[in-house]
N, C-alpha and C positions, 0 to 999 in steps of 0.2 A: 736813343729814345729811352725816356725814363719808364722803369717797369711799374705797372699800376699795383699798388699794395692791396692785398686782400683785406677786406673789412669784416671783422668778426660780428657775428649777430648778436644783438643784445640779449643777455641771459637774465632771468628773474628767479627770485626765490618762491617757494610755494607752488600750489597746483595751478593757479591762475595768475597772470601778470596783473600789477595794480597800476603802474604808471602808464601814461599815454604813449610814450615812446616804446615801451615794452610790448605793447599790443599790436605787433607787426602783422600778425595773421588776421586780426580783425580789420586791419587797414588794407588787405588785399583780398577783396571778395572774389576776384576772378580766379585766384591761386587756391584760396582756403575756404572754398564756398560752405564746406560742412561745418567749419568753425563759426563763421558768420551766422548760419542758420541756427546753430546751438545757442549762440548769444541772443538771438531774436526771440527764440522759443522760450528763453528764461524770462522774458519780458523786459530785456535791456537792448540799448542801442548800440551797435558795434562801433568802436572808436573810429573816428574819421569817416563816418557814414551818417546819412540822414534817412529815416524812414518815413516816406511821404504819408501825409494824413488825409483821410476821407477822399481817396482817389475815385472810388465808385460814385459817391455823392456829387463830386465836382463834375465828372463826365456826364452824369445824368442831368446836371443843371445846364452845362455849356452845349450839349447836343451837337457836338463837332461833327461836320460833314467834310468828305474829301473835296479839296479845292479851296477851302476857306483860309483866311488869314487870321493868325491868332497871336496874342501877347501874354507872355508870362512875365509879370512885373518884377518878381523876386526869384530868380533863377535857382539859387542854392545848390543843392546836390544834384538837381535836375530830374528828380523822379516823376514829379508832375509833368514836366516838359516831355519827357520821353513817353508817358502814357498818352499825352494829347497828340504827339507826333505819330504814334501808332494809329490813333483814331483817324488821322488824316490819310493814312495809307499811301503815303508817298506822293499825294496830290494836295498842293497847298504849302503854306509856310508858317512857322512860328518864329517870332522875335523874342529873345530872352534878354531881360535886363538884370543887372546886379552892380552893387558898388563895391564888392569885396574882390579885390584883384587877386588875392591868393586862391580862394576856393573856386571862383569862376573859371580860372584857367584849367584847373583840374576837371571841371564839370564839362567844359567845351570839349576837351580831349576825350573824356569818357563817351560823350554823345557821338563825336566823329567815329570812334571806334566801334560804336554800335551801328554805324552804317548811315547816319544822318548828315549829309554833306551840306555845303553852304546854301544849296537850293531849297532844302528842307528846313534848315534851322540857321538863323543869323543871331550873333550876339552883339550887344552894346554894353559897354562898361559905363553905366550911369545910374543915377538915382531914378526911382520910378516917379518922382515928382516932376521929371522931365518927359513924361509920356506925350505931351503935346508936340515936342520938338521931333520925337520918334514918328509920330503920325504924319507931320508935315513932310517928312522924308520919304516914307514908305506908303502912306495912305492909311485910311481908317480900318478898324478891326471888326471881324465877325464875332470874336470871343476873347475875353480878357480874364486872367486870373491874377489875384493878388494875395499871396500868402504872407501875411505880416509877421510871422514868427521868425525867431533867430534859429538858424540851422544847428543841428546837433554837432556837425563838425567844429562850428565855432565855439560852442559850449564846452566841448570836450577837450580841446586843444589848450593846455595851460598857458601857452605863450600868448593867447588872445585875452586872457583875464576875464572871462564872461562868467565863470562859476566860483562861488565861495567855497566849493567842496575841494578844489584842487589849488595848490599854491601857484602863483603866477604874477606877473606885473599887473596892476590895477588899470587895465586899458579900456575894454569894452566898446571900442570903436569897430563898427562894420567895416569901415576902410581905414586900416591901421596906418595908411600913408598920409592922411590928412586930418586936420582938426586936432582939439585937446583930447588928451587921454582923460579917463575918469580921475586919475590921480592928480593931473594938472588942474582939472576943473575944481576938485576939492580944495586946492590951495588958492584958487582965484576967485571964490565966492565967499560971501559972509555965512555965518551960522544960520541967520534968519533965512537966507536964501535956501540953504540946504534943508532946513525944516519945511519950508514951502514946497520944495522939489519932492521930498518924501511924501507929503501929504497929498499933493496934486497928482502925482505920477502913480502912486501905489497904496494910497490910504494907509500909510504906516502908523499905526496907534501909538508907537513909542518913538515918534520922530524927534521930539524935544529931548528925551533922555539920549538918544543915540547921537544927536548933533552935539549936545553938551560934552559927551565923552570924546567923540572925534576930534572937536576942536581943542579940547583941553589937552589931549595927547599931542597935537601938533603944535600947540603953543609952547609945550614943554620941550620940543625938539625931537619928538617921536615922528619918524616917517610914516606916511599913510600912502604908500606906493606899491603895496602887494594886496592880493585878494585876502591872504591870511592876516595881515595887519587890520584890515577893515572888518574881517570877520570876528577877530578876537576884540576889537573895540565894540562891536555890537553885542557880543556876549557879556562883556564887562558891564555894559550899559544896562542890560536887563537883569542885574543882580538881585532887584527887588521882587522879581517874579517868584512865586513859590517854587521850591525845588523840583517838585513832582511835575510841574508844567514848564520848567524852564527850558529844557532841551527842544521840545516842540516849538516853544515861542521863539527861541533863538533862530531856529531853522526857517520858520516863516518870516521873521523880520529879515534875515540875511536874504532870503529870496526877494523880498519886497524892496529892500534898499538897493540891491544890485540892479533890480529892474528900474528902479526910479533913476539911477545913475545912468543906466544904458540908454533910457528914453531920452534923457536930458543930453548926453554926449552926442547922440546921433540925430538930435532934433525930430524924434520920430513923430510927435504930434503934428508939429508943422508941416512935415513931409506928408503926412496922412491928409491933413486939410488940403494941401495943394493938389494932391492926387484926386480926392473926391470931387473937388471943384472942376478939374480939367477932364475927368472921367467921360462925361456925356459927349464931350466934343470929339473924342477919339473913337466912339463906337459907330458902326454903320447902323442904319435903320434896322430894327430888330436884332441888333447886336446884344450879346449875353455877357454878363459879368458875374464871376463868384469871387467873394472876398473872405478870406480866413482871418479871424482874429483871436487874440489869446489873453487879453485881459479886459475888464470892464470898460476902461477908458477908451480903448480902441473901438469897442463894440457900440458904445454910445454915439461916437462920432459918425460911424458907418450907418447905424439905424436912422439917425436924424437926417443924414444927407439923403438916403434913399427915400425916406418918407416926403421930405420937402420936394424932391424932384418928381416923385410920382403925383404929388398934389399939383405941381406946376404943369404936368403933362409930358415931362420930359421922358420918364420911364412909364411903359405902358403896364408893366407888372413888377412886383418886388415880393420878396419873401415876407410873409406875415409874421413869421417868427424864426428864431434860429434853428439851424440843423446841427446836431451834435454827433460826434463819433459814436459807433456802436459800443456796447459793453465789451464785445470780443476784440475790438480794435484797442480799446483802452487797456485791456488786459495785455495784448501783445506789445503795445507801444504806450507805456504810462504817460510819456510826454504829450500825448494827444488829448489827455483828459479835460484840459481847459479850452480846447478849441470850440469856436463857434463860427458857422459859416451863414452869410447872408448872400442874396443874389438879386439881380434886376435885370429887365429887358428893356432896351431902348426903343422908344415909340418910333413908328414908321413915318 
């Protein structure tokens, strides 16, 4: 029998670890709860973890009662699901959907270990555009949550390529096993298509300058297949911005360009259109839905759909305005700042 070799723990220089893989304590909240709490209190999100946004506000809207059947359209880290399961008090069931096979496996394991068995929580590896298929299988729902944000675990892991702040492959796929990566997408579209993508998906004011630089570099044989390469191209494209404004301008443009690519690679607007169209058909009479959005394009689509369905008598009640996270929540979790919540109630 081959002897199992001892694997040395990763060491890091300085007081705090900088690289994702070095933050092993943050990624083990059960073992290092004090470290995780310290990171959260500093206003940061622990590596490999996601802090659920607007939990109280969501529970107030959904008014979950024991015995009901619910749906979490985007399982993610499972924080919202866990709170909704607790509200059911072991009576009823929640279905969780997600397209990310890597993170969803960890989340299901985490929920099982927390005591939620197959009777209380069921998982489906599928896109939330397929909610009608799930409802055909299990019946309609008393409450539905759709959190449209990308989870912190995905953003922080350099292998996923979601953040311009850390070097990694330019991927940006929620499901890394299917479809084109962002790097492949850039090589398969025209410069004009890239400009249109940045304007439509993120209102990027320097879309032409950035596209000119990116396509010039690729034409000269420079690869555009890492987050760092794209970030450097964006920084180079904004050389005309006054020096005292450049750093902030580059940060904002990087965030917008990465968002635009992520939306495109994952067909996020098309998925949201489909979800909103199918949503009334999966709700029971009096069924309630809460939707969290994170940029203006998403919010516009949700607002329009809810208003049209209220006018048509499909929803008996909708939120007249958005609900935002409290100042205290934004302080503790800065990633919640752009969140907007809208809700609706299905007519009887």
